[in-house]
A tleap script that builds the chain and sets N, CA, C and O, in Angstrom:
source leaprc.protein.ff14SB
mol = sequence {
  NMET SER GLU VAL ALA VAL PHE HIE PRO GLN
  PHE VAL VAL ASN GLY GLN GLY LEU ARG THR
  SER VAL ILE LEU PRO VAL GLU GLU TYR GLU
  THR LEU LEU GLU ASP LEU SER ASP LEU ALA
  ALA VAL ALA GLU ARG ARG THR GLU PRO VAL
  THR ALA HIE ALA ASP VAL MET ALA ARG LEU
  LYS ALA ASP GLY LEU CILE
}
set mol.1.N position { -16.846 -1.214 12.031 }
set mol.1.CA position { -15.653 -1.732 12.089 }
set mol.1.C position { -15.337 -2.366 10.820 }
set mol.1.O position { -16.116 -2.938 10.057 }
set mol.2.N position { -13.788 -2.142 10.671 }
set mol.2.CA position { -13.334 -2.693 9.202 }
set mol.2.C position { -13.111 -4.041 8.968 }
set mol.2.O position { -12.871 -4.804 9.904 }
set mol.3.N position { -13.168 -4.438 7.743 }
set mol.3.CA position { -12.737 -5.773 7.444 }
set mol.3.C position { -11.294 -6.194 7.577 }
set mol.3.O position { -10.381 -5.368 7.538 }
set mol.4.N position { -11.080 -7.621 7.749 }
set mol.4.CA position { -9.799 -7.984 7.603 }
set mol.4.C position { -9.370 -8.028 6.372 }
set mol.4.O position { -9.968 -8.725 5.553 }
set mol.5.N position { -8.283 -7.308 6.029 }
set mol.5.CA position { -7.690 -7.275 4.633 }
set mol.5.C position { -7.081 -8.727 4.366 }
set mol.5.O position { -6.381 -9.295 5.204 }
set mol.6.N position { -7.398 -9.262 3.161 }
set mol.6.CA position { -6.798 -10.452 2.582 }
set mol.6.C position { -5.639 -9.746 1.697 }
set mol.6.O position { -5.752 -8.759 0.971 }
set mol.7.N position { -4.494 -10.530 1.964 }
set mol.7.CA position { -3.339 -9.998 0.717 }
set mol.7.C position { -2.990 -11.374 0.104 }
set mol.7.O position { -3.096 -12.477 0.639 }
set mol.8.N position { -2.551 -11.063 -1.139 }
set mol.8.CA position { -2.079 -11.972 -2.170 }
set mol.8.C position { -0.532 -11.771 -2.284 }
set mol.8.O position { -0.140 -11.221 -3.312 }
set mol.9.N position { 0.344 -12.131 -1.402 }
set mol.9.CA position { 1.899 -11.810 -1.648 }
set mol.9.C position { 2.441 -12.698 -2.497 }
set mol.9.O position { 1.957 -13.830 -2.483 }
set mol.10.N position { 3.433 -12.437 -3.321 }
set mol.10.CA position { 4.136 -13.078 -4.046 }
set mol.10.C position { 5.756 -12.834 -3.426 }
set mol.10.O position { 6.168 -11.770 -2.966 }
set mol.11.N position { 6.360 -13.823 -3.519 }
set mol.11.CA position { 7.752 -13.777 -2.978 }
set mol.11.C position { 8.916 -14.015 -3.782 }
set mol.11.O position { 8.838 -14.797 -4.730 }
set mol.12.N position { 10.181 -13.320 -3.455 }
set mol.12.CA position { 11.093 -13.440 -4.452 }
set mol.12.C position { 11.795 -13.859 -3.426 }
set mol.12.O position { 11.749 -13.442 -2.268 }
set mol.13.N position { 12.741 -15.070 -4.076 }
set mol.13.CA position { 13.443 -15.969 -3.301 }
set mol.13.C position { 14.960 -15.945 -3.797 }
set mol.13.O position { 15.107 -15.717 -4.998 }
set mol.14.N position { 16.041 -16.139 -3.073 }
set mol.14.CA position { 17.447 -16.014 -3.412 }
set mol.14.C position { 17.753 -17.649 -3.933 }
set mol.14.O position { 16.929 -18.538 -4.144 }
set mol.15.N position { 19.100 -17.683 -4.041 }
set mol.15.CA position { 19.550 -18.951 -4.592 }
set mol.15.C position { 19.479 -20.089 -3.569 }
set mol.15.O position { 19.616 -21.274 -3.871 }
set mol.16.N position { 19.241 -19.604 -2.269 }
set mol.16.CA position { 18.852 -21.014 -1.239 }
set mol.16.C position { 17.469 -21.139 -1.038 }
set mol.16.O position { 17.050 -22.032 -0.302 }
set mol.17.N position { 16.654 -20.304 -1.635 }
set mol.17.CA position { 15.214 -20.344 -1.193 }
set mol.17.C position { 14.739 -19.645 -0.187 }
set mol.17.O position { 13.641 -19.818 0.344 }
set mol.18.N position { 15.525 -18.866 0.091 }
set mol.18.CA position { 14.994 -17.809 1.200 }
set mol.18.C position { 14.400 -16.802 0.725 }
set mol.18.O position { 14.881 -16.292 -0.287 }
set mol.19.N position { 13.200 -16.240 1.315 }
set mol.19.CA position { 12.335 -15.089 0.837 }
set mol.19.C position { 13.264 -13.817 1.145 }
set mol.19.O position { 13.801 -13.546 2.219 }
set mol.20.N position { 13.314 -13.180 0.067 }
set mol.20.CA position { 14.088 -11.746 0.098 }
set mol.20.C position { 13.187 -10.418 0.052 }
set mol.20.O position { 13.406 -9.387 0.690 }
set mol.21.N position { 12.287 -10.623 -0.703 }
set mol.21.CA position { 11.276 -9.611 -1.111 }
set mol.21.C position { 9.883 -10.006 -1.224 }
set mol.21.O position { 9.639 -11.194 -1.434 }
set mol.22.N position { 8.887 -9.122 -1.106 }
set mol.22.CA position { 7.411 -9.443 -1.358 }
set mol.22.C position { 7.006 -8.537 -2.440 }
set mol.22.O position { 7.414 -7.377 -2.498 }
set mol.23.N position { 6.262 -9.023 -3.236 }
set mol.23.CA position { 5.449 -8.433 -4.328 }
set mol.23.C position { 3.915 -8.291 -3.944 }
set mol.23.O position { 3.304 -9.350 -3.804 }
set mol.24.N position { 3.288 -7.212 -3.776 }
set mol.24.CA position { 1.861 -6.943 -3.474 }
set mol.24.C position { 1.394 -6.282 -4.824 }
set mol.24.O position { 2.112 -5.518 -5.469 }
set mol.25.N position { -0.030 -6.693 -5.228 }
set mol.25.CA position { -0.803 -5.647 -5.837 }
set mol.25.C position { -0.840 -4.241 -5.224 }
set mol.25.O position { -0.899 -4.040 -4.011 }
set mol.26.N position { -0.802 -3.333 -6.119 }
set mol.26.CA position { -0.578 -1.693 -5.598 }
set mol.26.C position { -1.906 -1.651 -4.765 }
set mol.26.O position { -1.803 -1.114 -3.661 }
set mol.27.N position { -3.048 -2.100 -5.098 }
set mol.27.CA position { -4.175 -1.733 -4.260 }
set mol.27.C position { -3.961 -2.531 -2.591 }
set mol.27.O position { -4.448 -1.997 -1.594 }
set mol.28.N position { -3.352 -3.551 -2.529 }
set mol.28.CA position { -3.061 -4.401 -1.217 }
set mol.28.C position { -1.995 -3.440 -0.395 }
set mol.28.O position { -2.073 -3.119 0.791 }
set mol.29.N position { -0.887 -3.037 -1.439 }
set mol.29.CA position { 0.275 -2.248 -0.837 }
set mol.29.C position { -0.375 -0.843 -0.117 }
set mol.29.O position { -0.113 -0.557 1.052 }
set mol.30.N position { -1.218 -0.045 -0.939 }
set mol.30.CA position { -2.015 1.127 -0.380 }
set mol.30.C position { -2.816 0.672 0.775 }
set mol.30.O position { -2.833 1.470 1.713 }
set mol.31.N position { -3.462 -0.388 0.924 }
set mol.31.CA position { -4.234 -0.638 2.001 }
set mol.31.C position { -3.279 -0.725 3.281 }
set mol.31.O position { -3.691 -0.280 4.352 }
set mol.32.N position { -2.162 -1.225 3.191 }
set mol.32.CA position { -1.310 -1.533 4.413 }
set mol.32.C position { -0.594 0.063 4.736 }
set mol.32.O position { -0.294 0.439 5.869 }
set mol.33.N position { -0.444 0.706 3.745 }
set mol.33.CA position { 0.050 2.037 4.244 }
set mol.33.C position { -1.036 2.934 4.874 }
set mol.33.O position { -0.783 3.837 5.671 }
set mol.34.N position { -2.138 2.635 4.486 }
set mol.34.CA position { -3.319 3.389 5.112 }
set mol.34.C position { -3.554 2.961 6.483 }
set mol.34.O position { -3.798 3.754 7.393 }
set mol.35.N position { -3.469 1.549 6.638 }
set mol.35.CA position { -3.347 1.062 8.077 }
set mol.35.C position { -2.007 1.452 8.950 }
set mol.35.O position { -2.158 1.767 10.130 }
set mol.36.N position { -0.980 1.433 8.491 }
set mol.36.CA position { 0.086 1.959 9.044 }
set mol.36.C position { -0.210 3.343 9.697 }
set mol.36.O position { -0.130 3.624 10.893 }
set mol.37.N position { -0.596 4.207 8.577 }
set mol.37.CA position { -0.878 5.766 9.029 }
set mol.37.C position { -1.827 5.843 10.105 }
set mol.37.O position { -1.688 6.680 10.997 }
set mol.38.N position { -2.969 4.867 10.078 }
set mol.38.CA position { -3.838 4.891 11.179 }
set mol.38.C position { -3.367 4.524 12.406 }
set mol.38.O position { -3.810 5.019 13.443 }
set mol.39.N position { -2.430 3.628 12.375 }
set mol.39.CA position { -1.748 3.146 13.785 }
set mol.39.C position { -1.011 4.132 14.223 }
set mol.39.O position { -1.007 4.441 15.414 }
set mol.40.N position { -0.148 4.876 13.134 }
set mol.40.CA position { 0.662 5.999 13.805 }
set mol.40.C position { -0.178 7.146 14.379 }
set mol.40.O position { 0.197 7.721 15.401 }
set mol.41.N position { -1.102 7.429 13.859 }
set mol.41.CA position { -2.142 8.248 14.698 }
set mol.41.C position { -2.843 8.030 15.758 }
set mol.41.O position { -3.487 8.985 16.192 }
set mol.42.N position { -2.911 6.820 16.415 }
set mol.42.CA position { -3.545 6.230 17.160 }
set mol.42.C position { -2.339 6.381 18.396 }
set mol.42.O position { -2.567 6.805 19.529 }
set mol.43.N position { -1.149 5.972 17.931 }
set mol.43.CA position { 0.108 5.705 18.781 }
set mol.43.C position { 0.408 7.298 19.378 }
set mol.43.O position { 0.739 7.514 20.544 }
set mol.44.N position { 0.237 8.279 18.414 }
set mol.44.CA position { 0.585 9.506 18.805 }
set mol.44.C position { -0.359 10.149 19.740 }
set mol.44.O position { 0.016 11.050 20.490 }
set mol.45.N position { -1.896 9.598 19.711 }
set mol.45.CA position { -2.752 10.303 20.458 }
set mol.45.C position { -3.174 9.646 21.634 }
set mol.45.O position { -4.165 9.987 22.280 }
set mol.46.N position { -2.347 8.604 21.945 }
set mol.46.CA position { -2.750 7.618 23.169 }
set mol.46.C position { -2.675 8.331 24.562 }
set mol.46.O position { -3.171 7.813 25.562 }
set mol.47.N position { -2.046 9.519 24.586 }
set mol.47.CA position { -2.103 10.239 26.032 }
set mol.47.C position { -3.213 11.162 25.998 }
set mol.47.O position { -3.385 11.801 27.036 }
set mol.48.N position { -3.959 11.363 25.093 }
set mol.48.CA position { -4.962 12.430 25.018 }
set mol.48.C position { -5.843 11.988 25.983 }
set mol.48.O position { -5.878 10.781 26.224 }
set mol.49.N position { -6.658 12.858 26.657 }
set mol.49.CA position { -7.968 12.555 27.361 }
set mol.49.C position { -8.992 11.749 26.583 }
set mol.49.O position { -8.969 11.863 25.358 }
set mol.50.N position { -9.902 10.935 27.154 }
set mol.50.CA position { -10.835 10.351 26.564 }
set mol.50.C position { -11.957 10.947 26.740 }
set mol.50.O position { -12.099 11.602 27.773 }
set mol.51.N position { -12.939 10.874 25.859 }
set mol.51.CA position { -14.299 11.326 25.990 }
set mol.51.C position { -15.222 9.982 26.012 }
set mol.51.O position { -14.870 8.940 25.460 }
set mol.52.N position { -16.296 10.118 26.632 }
set mol.52.CA position { -17.197 8.878 26.566 }
set mol.52.C position { -18.105 9.009 25.662 }
set mol.52.O position { -18.673 10.096 25.557 }
set mol.53.N position { -18.408 8.027 24.890 }
set mol.53.CA position { -19.277 8.073 23.793 }
set mol.53.C position { -20.704 8.926 23.999 }
set mol.53.O position { -21.149 9.758 23.209 }
set mol.54.N position { -21.226 8.560 25.099 }
set mol.54.CA position { -22.385 9.104 25.264 }
set mol.54.C position { -22.332 10.582 25.331 }
set mol.54.O position { -23.251 11.226 24.825 }
set mol.55.N position { -21.292 11.204 25.936 }
set mol.55.CA position { -20.915 12.711 25.932 }
set mol.55.C position { -20.785 13.100 24.685 }
set mol.55.O position { -21.411 14.105 24.349 }
set mol.56.N position { -19.886 12.354 23.627 }
set mol.56.CA position { -20.006 12.951 22.303 }
set mol.56.C position { -21.276 12.938 21.675 }
set mol.56.O position { -21.673 13.883 20.994 }
set mol.57.N position { -22.072 11.682 21.919 }
set mol.57.CA position { -23.315 11.781 21.194 }
set mol.57.C position { -24.292 12.925 21.608 }
set mol.57.O position { -25.050 13.401 20.763 }
set mol.58.N position { -24.285 13.391 22.952 }
set mol.58.CA position { -25.044 14.211 23.670 }
set mol.58.C position { -24.574 15.642 22.959 }
set mol.58.O position { -25.415 16.481 22.637 }
set mol.59.N position { -23.316 15.814 22.773 }
set mol.59.CA position { -22.777 17.101 22.208 }
set mol.59.C position { -23.255 17.148 20.711 }
set mol.59.O position { -23.933 18.082 20.282 }
set mol.60.N position { -22.866 16.101 19.962 }
set mol.60.CA position { -23.614 16.230 18.596 }
set mol.60.C position { -25.055 16.550 18.616 }
set mol.60.O position { -25.408 17.531 17.960 }
set mol.61.N position { -25.949 15.870 19.272 }
set mol.61.CA position { -27.281 15.988 19.514 }
set mol.61.C position { -27.552 17.726 19.776 }
set mol.61.O position { -28.234 18.442 19.042 }
set mol.62.N position { -27.027 18.038 20.671 }
set mol.62.CA position { -27.189 19.587 21.173 }
set mol.62.C position { -26.753 20.467 20.235 }
set mol.62.O position { -27.305 21.567 20.243 }
set mol.63.N position { -25.725 20.225 19.260 }
set mol.63.CA position { -25.253 21.104 18.311 }
set mol.63.C position { -26.218 20.827 17.070 }
set mol.63.O position { -26.027 21.492 16.051 }
set mol.64.N position { -27.064 20.048 17.094 }
set mol.64.CA position { -28.045 19.706 15.980 }
set mol.64.C position { -27.364 18.958 14.804 }
set mol.64.O position { -27.816 19.109 13.669 }
set mol.65.N position { -26.218 18.098 15.049 }
set mol.65.CA position { -25.512 17.444 14.000 }
set mol.65.C position { -26.139 15.930 13.947 }
set mol.65.O position { -25.636 15.175 13.114 }
set mol.66.N position { -26.985 15.528 14.607 }
set mol.66.CA position { -27.267 14.260 14.595 }
set mol.66.C position { -28.903 14.188 15.241 }
set mol.66.O position { -29.472 13.103 15.361 }
savepdb mol mol.pdb
quit
């Protein structure tokens, strides 16, 4: 399981003090893009058939991969 990302945003505010933009370190921005890509892949595949973990493990063992 992956760790929860910790972000360090800086905010740009307008004359009324309302946040209008966010500044993130590049590494944190790239982490967000990667997470977004992963979530999109999950959403695209949500209707695919599910294979039980035990079946996957059995197939990998039968194929000599583990």
